[in-house]
PADOFI-788977 format. One record per residue: residue number from 1; x, y, z of N, C-alpha, C in turn. Coordinates in steps of 0.001 Angstrom, whole numbers. Example, Ala and Ser with C-alpha at 12.3 -4.5 7.8 and 13.67 -1.06 7.14 Angstrom:
! residues 2
sevex, n.u, n.v, n.w, ca.u, ca.v, ca.w, c.u, c.v, c.w
1, 13190, -5690, 7800, 12300, -4500, 7800, 13200, -3300, 7800
2, 12850, -2250, 7080, 13670, -1060, 7140, 12900, 30, 7870
! end
This chain:
! residues 308
sevex, n.u, n.v, n.w, ca.u, ca.v, ca.w, c.u, c.v, c.w
1, -1823, -7629, -18191, -744, -7603, -18435, -55, -8886, -18744
2, 1258, -9098, -18652, 2278, -9320, -18799, 3152, -9511, -17987
3, 3132, -9699, -17128, 4496, -9490, -16254, 5693, -10301, -16312
4, 6256, -11188, -17557, 7062, -12499, -18178, 8044, -11342, -19187
5, 9056, -11160, -18981, 9443, -10551, -20769, 9084, -9233, -20894
6, 8798, -8369, -19795, 8245, -7330, -20653, 9300, -5936, -19347
7, 8914, -4592, -20118, 9928, -3668, -19304, 8332, -2661, -18250
8, 9089, -2675, -17681, 7602, -2750, -16021, 8342, -1373, -15085
9, 7936, 0, -15642, 8593, 1264, -14334, 7526, 930, -13235
10, 8340, 914, -11879, 7772, 1134, -11121, 8140, 2261, -10116
11, 6864, 3638, -10416, 6974, 4276, -9061, 7194, 3591, -7356
12, 7708, 5055, -6947, 8492, 4531, -5617, 8559, 3116, -5428
13, 9046, 3035, -6326, 9977, 888, -6303, 10918, 1360, -5247
14, 11585, 2684, -4487, 12781, 2059, -3375, 11644, 2123, -1998
15, 10509, 1922, -1944, 9467, 2035, -953, 9288, 751, -117
16, 8505, 619, 545, 7835, -645, 1567, 7287, -1641, 467
17, 6030, -1226, 118, 5902, -2261, -678, 6274, -2328, -2232
18, 6207, -1293, -2984, 7120, -1502, -4402, 9023, -1667, -4356
19, 9262, -2010, -3838, 10572, -2807, -2883, 10346, -3486, -3783
20, 9319, -4542, -2243, 9433, -6309, -2825, 8884, -6177, -4160
21, 7753, -5102, -4299, 7058, -5581, -6228, 8613, -5896, -6905
22, 9853, -4297, -6967, 10719, -5157, -7779, 11414, -5763, -7911
23, 11030, -6644, -6355, 12326, -7619, -6367, 11859, -8529, -7086
24, 10609, -8590, -6703, 9316, -10071, -7789, 10119, -10354, -8543
25, 9205, -8941, -9425, 9857, -8836, -11092, 11239, -8475, -11971
26, 11793, -8148, -11000, 12746, -8234, -11991, 13539, -9385, -11983
27, 13147, -10433, -11707, 13114, -11470, -12220, 12695, -12740, -13633
28, 12294, -11780, -14112, 11249, -11947, -15206, 10534, -10399, -16170
29, 11772, -10071, -15676, 11221, -8251, -16286, 12505, -7494, -16226
30, 12387, -6450, -17314, 13180, -5595, -17133, 12518, -4410, -16727
31, 13429, -3793, -15125, 12386, -2938, -13807, 13208, -2096, -14096
32, 12514, -768, -14094, 12820, 809, -14049, 12439, 1170, -12612
33, 13091, 1637, -11655, 12582, 2142, -10195, 12880, 3606, -10560
34, 11744, 4545, -9646, 11640, 5970, -9945, 11111, 6719, -8560
35, 12155, 7299, -7215, 12312, 6940, -6428, 12310, 7994, -6064
36, 12271, 9681, -4994, 12841, 10460, -4550, 13351, 9866, -2962
37, 13095, 8505, -2530, 13474, 7981, -1829, 12965, 9043, -265
38, 11666, 9589, 58, 11616, 9851, 735, 10585, 9030, 1639
39, 10625, 8112, 1071, 9893, 6790, 2045, 10433, 5990, 1925
40, 11414, 5622, 1588, 12263, 4319, 531, 13566, 4593, 1059
41, 14431, 3786, 609, 15983, 3219, 663, 16579, 3312, -468
42, 17451, 3521, -1495, 17833, 3881, -2476, 18266, 1566, -2325
43, 18601, 1225, -1539, 19206, 184, -1036, 18629, -620, -1051
44, 17361, -404, -1303, 16237, -1510, -2105, 15502, -1722, -2538
45, 15864, -722, -3698, 15975, -1759, -5056, 17130, -2528, -5519
46, 16377, -4131, -6247, 16739, -5244, -6262, 18101, -5145, -7211
47, 19014, -5543, -6972, 20270, -5541, -8356, 19475, -5914, -9879
48, 20444, -5046, -10549, 19592, -5292, -12435, 18173, -5150, -12326
49, 17506, -3553, -11788, 16956, -3384, -11937, 17402, -1632, -12186
50, 17009, -537, -12557, 17230, -57, -13505, 17114, 1121, -12013
51, 17486, 2372, -11548, 16864, 3553, -10942, 17005, 4356, -10931
52, 16900, 5760, -11448, 16899, 7169, -10881, 15961, 7986, -9756
53, 16847, 8135, -9436, 15927, 9381, -8337, 15794, 10124, -8141
54, 14401, 10397, -8451, 13217, 11608, -8408, 11725, 12162, -8471
55, 11159, 13281, -8000, 10345, 12866, -7936, 8758, 13387, -9037
56, 8135, 12605, -8882, 6766, 12304, -10533, 5964, 13449, -10213
57, 6273, 14353, -9235, 5397, 15902, -9100, 5921, 16709, -10897
58, 7437, 15652, -10797, 8299, 16895, -11877, 7711, 16241, -13150
59, 6908, 16483, -14210, 6931, 16039, -15069, 8105, 15970, -15677
60, 8394, 16299, -15561, 9923, 16205, -16958, 10574, 14753, -16164
61, 10667, 14761, -15154, 11156, 13272, -15066, 10718, 12101, -15368
62, 9669, 12136, -15241, 8647, 11394, -16506, 9059, 11600, -17780
63, 9257, 12884, -18778, 8994, 12380, -19845, 10902, 11928, -20401
64, 11028, 11809, -19010, 12410, 11013, -19119, 12629, 9578, -18803
65, 12050, 9193, -18315, 11640, 7575, -17321, 10803, 7075, -18303
66, 9603, 7222, -18473, 8558, 6233, -18843, 8384, 7119, -20664
67, 8878, 6400, -20767, 9313, 6173, -22803, 7601, 5154, -23655
68, 8315, 5264, -24830, 6513, 3646, -25558, 7890, 2674, -25467
69, 9055, 2549, -24582, 8826, 1130, -24600, 8548, 398, -23838
70, 8390, 1041, -22765, 7554, 609, -21614, 6369, 294, -21680
71, 6452, -1227, -21181, 5438, -2049, -21457, 3770, -1205, -20190
72, 4173, -1443, -19091, 3397, -1531, -17876, 3575, -172, -16758
73, 2575, 1, -16646, 3278, 550, -14938, 2477, 351, -13120
74, 3617, 530, -12877, 2902, -151, -11495, 3406, 1390, -11157
75, 2296, 2118, -10704, 2426, 3275, -9552, 2011, 3819, -8389
76, 2987, 3360, -7207, 2616, 2836, -6271, 4240, 4161, -5822
77, 3932, 6008, -5892, 4592, 6484, -5313, 3793, 7856, -4791
78, 4189, 8610, -3364, 2588, 8975, -2520, 3593, 8948, -1712
79, 2822, 10031, -830, 3360, 10505, 624, 2009, 10179, 996
80, 2578, 8832, 2486, 1874, 7508, 2702, 579, 8541, 4470
81, 1372, 9316, 4675, 1397, 9294, 5946, -634, 10092, 6410
82, -1144, 9194, 7413, -2427, 9509, 7093, -3199, 10721, 8018
83, -1312, 10666, 8968, -1931, 11873, 10288, -1732, 13335, 9639
84, -673, 13717, 8477, 315, 14403, 7342, 13, 15708, 9194
85, 933, 16526, 8857, 1020, 17948, 9389, 1082, 18578, 7843
86, 974, 18234, 6931, 846, 18667, 5866, 97, 18749, 4412
87, -1115, 18522, 4921, -2411, 17867, 4763, -2932, 18547, 3055
88, -2538, 20021, 2914, -2533, 20864, 1829, -1864, 20133, 1057
89, -662, 20131, 1470, 805, 19998, 115, 416, 18232, -126
90, 282, 17127, 150, -4, 15997, 244, -1187, 15761, -139
91, -2250, 16526, -565, -3132, 15906, -956, -2847, 16703, -2477
92, -2007, 17938, -2900, -1573, 17948, -3831, -259, 17589, -4580
93, 7, 17279, -4145, 1583, 15980, -4595, 332, 14953, -4810
94, 618, 14171, -4620, 8, 12886, -4624, -1090, 13054, -6034
95, -2140, 13817, -5965, -2581, 13662, -7490, -1890, 14025, -8029
96, -741, 15492, -7682, -285, 15742, -9468, 447, 14526, -9951
97, 1079, 13685, -9101, 1942, 12257, -9118, 903, 11521, -10649
98, 91, 11535, -10087, -510, 10269, -10561, -889, 10911, -12139
99, -2402, 11910, -12279, -1810, 13008, -13362, -547, 13111, -13961
100, 59, 13231, -13653, 1331, 13659, -14227, 2103, 11851, -15283
101, 1263, 11316, -14262, 1646, 9681, -15124, 888, 9381, -15235
102, -410, 9290, -15654, -1551, 9199, -16948, -1306, 10212, -17629
103, -1281, 11347, -17532, -573, 12274, -19273, 566, 12334, -19792
104, 1173, 11657, -19395, 2087, 10782, -19963, 2238, 9437, -20680
105, 1457, 8510, -19433, 1221, 6860, -20348, 175, 7868, -21493
106, -415, 8926, -21630, -1387, 9061, -22738, -330, 9531, -23983
107, 436, 10050, -23478, 1007, 10905, -24506, 1565, 9931, -25513
108, 2324, 8731, -25002, 3396, 8503, -25689, 2922, 6081, -25699
109, 1693, 6127, -25501, 556, 5337, -25930, 432, 4027, -24736
110, 1217, 4402, -23625, 1393, 3265, -22856, 74, 3035, -22109
111, -67, 1540, -21953, -2200, 1304, -21678, -2060, 475, -20118
112, -1421, 400, -19487, -1398, -861, -18425, -653, -216, -16839
113, -1985, -304, -16396, -1038, 554, -15338, -1912, -416, -14261
114, -1232, -375, -12766, -1744, -901, -11477, -1319, 415, -10669
115, -2297, 768, -9141, -1892, 1552, -8559, -2504, 1041, -7370
116, -1642, 1719, -6335, -2344, 1265, -4769, -2988, 2143, -4648
117, -3909, 2306, -3866, -5022, 2691, -2985, -5178, 2447, -1891
118, -6359, 2441, -1353, -5754, 2460, -204, -7673, 1536, 588
119, -7816, 1159, 2210, -9385, 1083, 2520, -9366, 2455, 3240
120, -9034, 2827, 3147, -9256, 4004, 3782, -10344, 5224, 3371
121, -10653, 5206, 1773, -11512, 5524, 781, -12903, 5452, 1250
122, -13158, 4205, 2283, -14047, 3726, 2625, -14885, 4643, 3354
123, -13791, 5339, 4702, -14592, 5707, 5671, -14395, 5084, 6680
124, -15951, 5262, 7571, -15868, 4873, 7969, -17526, 3224, 7931
125, -17201, 2322, 7227, -18388, 2222, 6239, -18205, 776, 7249
126, -19531, 373, 7084, -19452, -994, 7046, -18931, -2464, 7042
127, -18680, -3002, 8182, -18128, -3902, 7433, -18495, -5394, 7349
128, -18124, -6919, 6226, -17101, -6368, 5901, -16523, -5562, 4614
129, -15816, -4938, 4035, -17234, -4161, 3364, -16668, -4246, 1589
130, -17539, -3872, 1112, -17461, -4434, -731, -16986, -3456, -1915
131, -15990, -3948, -2844, -16011, -2179, -3714, -16735, -1818, -4723
132, -17925, -2277, -4153, -19040, -1070, -4699, -19488, -461, -3713
133, -19576, -122, -2420, -19697, 274, -1472, -20249, 1847, -1594
134, -21162, 2571, -1209, -21113, 3328, -1751, -21894, 4928, -887
135, -21534, 5491, -902, -20950, 6564, -1164, -19786, 6488, -183
136, -18528, 6811, -1117, -17001, 6448, -235, -17180, 8413, 602
137, -16566, 7722, 2023, -16785, 8917, 3108, -16112, 9183, 3381
138, -14351, 9918, 2685, -13078, 9500, 3469, -12983, 10941, 5015
139, -12210, 10424, 5789, -12243, 10933, 7169, -10786, 12068, 7205
140, -9617, 11624, 6035, -8445, 12016, 6171, -7432, 12771, 5387
141, -7431, 13647, 4451, -6674, 14445, 3556, -5926, 13437, 2899
142, -5672, 12338, 2784, -4578, 11706, 2451, -5864, 10267, 1908
143, -6842, 10173, 2464, -7642, 8798, 1143, -8464, 10279, 406
144, -8551, 11348, 838, -9446, 12331, 111, -8888, 12030, -1061
145, -7350, 12103, -1357, -6199, 12529, -2483, -6762, 11277, -3174
146, -6533, 9700, -2734, -7061, 8335, -2996, -8203, 7788, -3894
147, -9181, 9374, -3107, -10469, 8692, -3968, -9822, 10414, -4896
148, -9610, 10740, -5049, -9524, 11897, -6499, -8437, 10266, -7553
149, -6910, 10160, -7306, -6592, 9952, -8049, -7319, 8715, -8509
150, -8010, 7775, -8032, -8796, 7067, -8062, -10101, 7300, -8897
151, -10376, 8497, -9181, -11418, 9603, -10338, -10493, 9616, -11250
152, -9479, 10119, -11079, -8461, 9961, -12775, -8096, 8684, -13466
153, -8037, 7986, -12113, -8330, 6838, -12742, -8840, 5575, -14080
154, -9910, 6415, -13483, -11504, 5656, -13965, -11458, 6971, -15321
155, -11489, 8211, -15709, -11792, 8716, -16034, -10944, 8422, -17831
156, -9406, 8052, -17289, -8391, 7406, -17912, -9187, 6315, -18821
157, -8973, 5880, -17997, -9477, 3978, -18295, -10717, 4091, -19510
158, -11772, 4857, -19052, -13022, 4869, -19674, -13185, 5792, -20858
159, -12086, 6621, -20703, -12426, 7714, -22377, -10701, 7657, -22454
160, -9393, 6953, -22387, -8518, 7163, -23078, -7495, 5508, -23433
161, -8473, 4720, -23446, -8173, 3589, -23449, -6889, 2994, -22730
162, -6806, 3356, -21451, -6139, 2692, -20344, -6865, 1511, -19717
163, -6382, 170, -19569, -6656, -256, -18483, -5819, -509, -17463
164, -6922, -171, -16139, -5927, -63, -15322, -6985, -959, -14140
165, -5423, -806, -13052, -6000, -1800, -11955, -5824, -1307, -10134
166, -7100, -1515, -9623, -6783, -419, -8547, -7004, -977, -7634
167, -6176, -948, -6394, -5744, -1697, -5087, -6027, -1007, -3867
168, -7240, -1415, -3334, -7570, -1415, -2290, -6572, -2106, -1155
169, -5659, -1719, -341, -4993, -2155, 611, -5829, -2085, 2515
170, -5515, -3716, 2814, -5754, -3597, 4084, -4025, -2833, 4201
171, -4008, -2960, 5601, -2063, -2841, 6515, -1588, -4393, 6124
172, -1223, -3421, 4807, 271, -4655, 4486, 963, -4528, 5316
173, 1799, -5503, 6298, 3052, -5843, 6690, 4224, -6860, 6517
174, 5787, -6650, 6851, 6042, -7615, 5875, 8096, -7261, 6633
175, 9114, -7416, 6132, 10384, -6495, 6165, 10004, -4870, 5339
176, 10854, -4555, 6097, 11372, -3110, 5496, 10205, -2073, 5901
177, 8853, -2883, 6544, 8122, -1982, 7239, 8703, -421, 7935
178, 7927, 857, 8283, 8026, 1962, 8503, 6882, 2882, 8365
179, 6504, 2903, 10050, 6354, 4603, 10310, 4466, 3597, 10025
180, 4724, 2630, 10694, 3789, 1968, 11148, 3485, 1201, 12898
181, 3179, 347, 12915, 2080, 288, 14524, 3226, -950, 14692
182, 3630, -2006, 14549, 4457, -3028, 14794, 5996, -2677, 14650
183, 6807, -2150, 13542, 7980, -1780, 13870, 8024, -289, 14734
184, 7065, 532, 15468, 6465, 1292, 16022, 6689, 496, 17642
185, 6001, -594, 17809, 5745, -1135, 19217, 7392, -1781, 19514
186, 7985, -2223, 18383, 9108, -2555, 18444, 10070, -1749, 19256
187, 9759, -752, 18547, 11359, 59, 19317, 11162, 729, 20179
188, 10358, 1154, 20615, 8631, 1515, 22144, 9867, 716, 23177
189, 9679, -982, 22635, 10326, -1908, 23584, 11686, -2621, 23916
190, 11713, -1788, 22952, 13786, -2243, 22829, 14192, -364, 23751
191, 13320, 487, 23738, 13432, 969, 24875, 13866, 1737, 26174
192, 12498, 374, 26363, 11883, 184, 28073, 10666, -815, 27359
193, 11951, -2215, 27867, 10455, -3165, 27835, 9371, -3744, 29081
194, 10034, -2250, 29649, 8698, -2743, 31091, 6759, -2083, 30792
195, 7290, -950, 29800, 5838, -221, 29763, 6331, 519, 28437
196, 4640, 324, 28087, 4867, 351, 26448, 3283, 1557, 25578
197, 3795, 2226, 24839, 2009, 3595, 25893, 1441, 3205, 23868
198, 337, 2868, 24109, -676, 3043, 22344, -1315, 3576, 22787
199, -1528, 4424, 21512, -2436, 5338, 21320, -3644, 4676, 21056
200, -4762, 5367, 21217, -6201, 5256, 22051, -6701, 4440, 23268
201, -7990, 3314, 22552, -7890, 2780, 23666, -7664, 1411, 23474
202, -6915, 702, 22679, -6006, -95, 22017, -7176, -1372, 20809
203, -8274, -585, 21147, -9352, -1872, 20717, -9976, -1694, 19680
204, -9130, -335, 18746, -9036, -750, 16735, -9228, -1396, 16419
205, -9704, -2131, 15437, -9651, -3423, 15094, -9359, -3363, 13802
206, -8456, -4270, 12748, -8369, -4283, 11105, -7498, -5319, 10762
207, -7903, -4838, 8968, -7634, -6043, 9106, -5904, -6119, 8331
208, -4488, -7152, 8729, -3588, -6903, 8510, -2948, -8687, 7616
209, -2312, -7629, 6318, -2294, -8834, 5189, -29, -8578, 4959
210, 324, -10271, 4519, 1466, -9858, 4594, 2054, -9656, 3087
211, 3377, -8921, 2827, 3482, -8315, 1820, 3953, -9211, 960
212, 4028, -10363, 1254, 4324, -11636, 65, 2821, -12066, -399
213, 2029, -11942, 1079, 538, -12782, 62, -181, -11456, -618
214, 388, -10311, -426, -246, -8975, -748, 139, -8712, -2360
215, 1872, -9565, -2921, 2195, -10121, -3803, 1309, -11080, -4921
216, 1036, -11595, -4843, 705, -12852, -5083, -1046, -12709, -4978
217, -1663, -11878, -4889, -2717, -11116, -4931, -2620, -9922, -6335
218, -1384, -9307, -5956, -1995, -8542, -6832, -1467, -8815, -8202
219, 445, -9639, -7950, -284, -10615, -9635, -863, -10839, -10426
220, -1750, -11637, -9578, -2422, -12780, -10366, -3278, -11442, -10604
221, -3846, -10926, -9927, -5096, -9166, -10137, -4955, -8783, -11370
222, -3656, -9245, -11586, -3299, -8383, -12802, -3136, -8903, -14475
223, -2986, -9972, -14100, -2821, -11372, -14324, -3951, -11512, -15478
224, -5593, -11297, -14566, -6282, -12215, -14713, -7586, -11152, -15094
225, -7499, -10207, -14315, -8894, -9107, -14133, -8755, -8202, -15940
226, -9214, -8525, -16701, -9084, -7345, -18058, -10165, -6729, -18168
227, -11449, -6504, -17468, -11970, -4579, -17608, -11062, -3816, -18199
228, -11805, -2076, -18642, -10942, -1525, -18272, -10347, -952, -16926
229, -11362, -752, -16028, -10595, -742, -14594, -11507, -1634, -13531
230, -10211, -1786, -12670, -10492, -3612, -12451, -10384, -3008, -10930
231, -10805, -2804, -9737, -11232, -2513, -8545, -11534, -3548, -7886
232, -9907, -4133, -6578, -9682, -4640, -6272, -9579, -4534, -4393
233, -10185, -4786, -3408, -9993, -5368, -2409, -8601, -6434, -1692
234, -7917, -5663, -1592, -6593, -6587, -818, -6446, -6572, 591
235, -6496, -7846, 1065, -7019, -7964, 2523, -7062, -9528, 3648
236, -6868, -10089, 4511, -7718, -10679, 4862, -9148, -11253, 5710
237, -9502, -12037, 5655, -10896, -12425, 6377, -10889, -12197, 7791
238, -10307, -12263, 8432, -9673, -11397, 10178, -9152, -10283, 10196
239, -9818, -9210, 11120, -8667, -8509, 11711, -8430, -9413, 13129
240, -7293, -8362, 13518, -6801, -7797, 14742, -6232, -6861, 15448
241, -6552, -6567, 17013, -6959, -4588, 17522, -5576, -4811, 17471
242, -5289, -3554, 18027, -4061, -2867, 18460, -3183, -3757, 19721
243, -4418, -4242, 20735, -4073, -5121, 22116, -3172, -5594, 21752
244, -3916, -6787, 21075, -3478, -7819, 20581, -2132, -8041, 19716
245, -2043, -7084, 19084, -545, -6420, 18000, 684, -6302, 19711
246, 72, -5275, 20212, 1327, -5163, 21797, 1662, -6603, 22203
247, 425, -7901, 22317, 904, -9307, 22651, 1413, -9660, 21770
248, 1858, -9699, 20535, 2183, -10427, 20120, 3830, -10037, 19354
249, 3425, -9081, 19838, 5006, -8594, 19692, 5894, -8402, 20760
250, 5086, -7984, 22098, 5730, -8658, 23153, 5634, -9828, 23518
251, 5421, -10540, 22920, 4710, -12043, 23320, 6727, -12963, 21911
252, 6924, -12429, 21175, 7945, -12651, 20207, 9700, -11883, 20337
253, 8833, -11047, 21559, 9903, -10033, 21674, 10639, -10693, 23618
254, 10202, -11413, 23678, 10379, -12320, 25349, 9402, -11506, 26253
255, 9271, -10238, 26173, 9448, -9090, 27517, 7388, -9377, 27593
256, 6948, -8485, 29137, 6032, -8583, 29539, 5401, -6889, 30306
257, 5275, -5958, 29338, 4699, -4889, 29714, 3756, -4051, 30367
258, 3600, -3318, 30523, 2063, -2727, 30656, 1645, -1950, 30091
259, 916, -2333, 29260, 212, -1378, 28397, -102, 214, 29022
260, 290, 1111, 28734, -731, 2535, 28851, -1614, 3020, 27248
261, -2679, 3557, 28151, -3617, 3307, 26778, -3632, 5688, 26470
262, -3663, 6345, 25691, -3888, 7457, 25581, -4838, 8220, 25308
263, -5945, 7030, 25239, -7850, 6464, 25106, -8145, 7680, 23826
264, -9440, 7460, 24139, -10104, 7453, 23130, -10094, 6720, 21772
265, -11164, 6421, 20655, -11487, 5365, 20399, -10803, 5223, 19037
266, -9238, 6175, 18612, -8868, 6022, 17544, -7716, 6391, 17835
267, -6743, 6341, 16945, -5315, 6182, 17424, -4515, 8185, 17015
268, -5901, 8958, 15517, -4943, 10164, 15357, -5942, 10624, 14419
269, -6243, 12011, 14177, -6450, 12542, 13950, -6982, 11701, 12611
270, -8388, 10896, 11678, -8526, 10595, 10607, -8085, 9335, 10506
271, -7756, 8540, 11710, -7883, 6976, 12343, -8986, 6574, 11759
272, -9132, 5183, 11351, -10360, 4780, 10960, -10454, 3634, 11895
273, -11351, 3809, 13184, -11122, 3056, 14145, -10696, 1405, 13973
274, -12119, 800, 12795, -12712, -556, 12641, -12262, -1052, 11218
275, -11704, -1318, 10433, -11822, -1488, 8834, -11699, -3178, 8616
276, -12650, -4089, 8300, -12386, -5131, 7095, -12752, -5200, 6119
277, -12158, -5882, 5038, -12668, -5461, 3912, -13524, -6811, 3091
278, -13855, -6473, 2577, -14954, -7500, 1157, -13385, -8078, 1142
279, -13170, -10056, 111, -12477, -10790, -556, -12789, -11283, -1279
280, -14439, -11535, -1170, -14989, -11982, -2292, -15213, -12012, -3971
281, -14651, -10669, -3980, -14354, -10242, -5883, -13395, -11251, -6048
282, -12413, -10633, -4751, -10699, -11695, -4741, -11315, -12611, -5386
283, -11674, -13580, -4420, -12229, -14552, -3970, -12590, -15518, -5355
284, -13448, -14876, -6677, -14346, -14712, -7489, -13223, -14947, -8120
285, -12163, -14439, -7904, -11265, -14455, -9349, -9905, -16136, -9689
286, -10796, -16081, -8690, -9524, -17024, -8394, -8474, -16857, -7395
287, -8677, -15992, -6156, -6827, -15745, -5249, -7996, -14934, -4039
288, -7723, -16592, -3128, -8217, -15604, -1276, -6667, -15675, -562
289, -7656, -15255, 714, -6090, -15173, 1960, -5975, -16250, 2161
290, -5068, -17080, 2827, -5066, -17965, 3050, -4830, -17896, 5287
291, -4125, -16444, 4884, -3462, -16256, 6370, -4303, -15686, 7233
292, -4401, -15630, 8547, -5471, -14422, 9695, -4442, -13319, 9523
293, -4664, -12100, 9728, -4299, -11492, 10084, -3324, -11384, 11288
294, -3612, -12196, 12542, -3052, -12179, 13594, -1515, -13417, 12865
295, -1506, -14229, 11891, -168, -14721, 11335, 416, -13666, 10431
296, -200, -12686, 9621, 706, -11663, 9101, 1681, -10995, 10441
297, 899, -10288, 11611, 1386, -9309, 12389, 2227, -10537, 12989
298, 2417, -11572, 13130, 3367, -12578, 13302, 4434, -12620, 13055
299, 4409, -12850, 11419, 5705, -13242, 10771, 6346, -12170, 10809
300, 5357, -10427, 10367, 5920, -9447, 10211, 7347, -9210, 11488
301, 6337, -9231, 13127, 7250, -9187, 13659, 8870, -10049, 13956
302, 8281, -11012, 13640, 9638, -11808, 13275, 10812, -11566, 12798
303, 10097, -11422, 11531, 11110, -10517, 10518, 11985, -8977, 10621
304, 10459, -8277, 10945, 10996, -6583, 12000, 12566, -7212, 12588
305, 12740, -7778, 14135, 13158, -8279, 14959, 14707, -8857, 14138
306, 14204, -9959, 13397, 15869, -10560, 12634, 16743, -8968, 12088
307, 15714, -7713, 11686, 16258, -7337, 10519, 16077, -7179, 9291
308, 14462, -8097, 8710, 14678, -8199, 7437, 13745, -7015, 7061
! end
């Protein structure tokens, strides 16, 4: 995939990861962002990028924005809450968006796609988990939807001339992050710096990757991986516990709260309590993370506290 001088469509490009990607691509490409702003902010769309507010479950919208002059699609639009109270609607919406994008790409002859999947597709797998681990046993409707969407991409890659890049994310952190553990802890400690409620037992342990490293890895993969279907884990070689995140956030805020745990080995239904992805396949392609999960958490905390 050529990321210089191309016309690139970014669905979900006003969201956390999508807006950062649009920022990076806009310097050297003609970028079109589509987002319904349910998870994002139109103010995050970079200057110079074209913005259309709309929902990718609507085929008519995609007929408007996904035309033959588009060179590549980064499909990031999704309902993202793992513990959603509308699981059926989330599953149907996410799979419909992906199917609509793929159908429209086939109609107009656009054949380059990058897609954000998730480490949750593996379920509670041995660690570190490689891309060829099987069977995939998701434990949330969100993760089940990602498995279904990956299957659709595989179908179009193998049977319809599409080149697909699938990224199974660890926890990506950085400026503009919402609805995740770091901004949640910051908000709670601003309200009451003496006490912090932590979901689960605090020993849940996962990989955290900073958004800039995530973008570096994605851009490297799309530039160098050239199979019909390219599936890559994106994460760090280390993990960080929820209690450790609480420590880091407290240190950066200069507070010393008492921790109160809600109990249990996971924070919510569908939460995978321990996750570490193998990044050996990514390293074999010539890119590997240099920062630890703790580094990513600390940098993101500082950026969020600074209002970035």
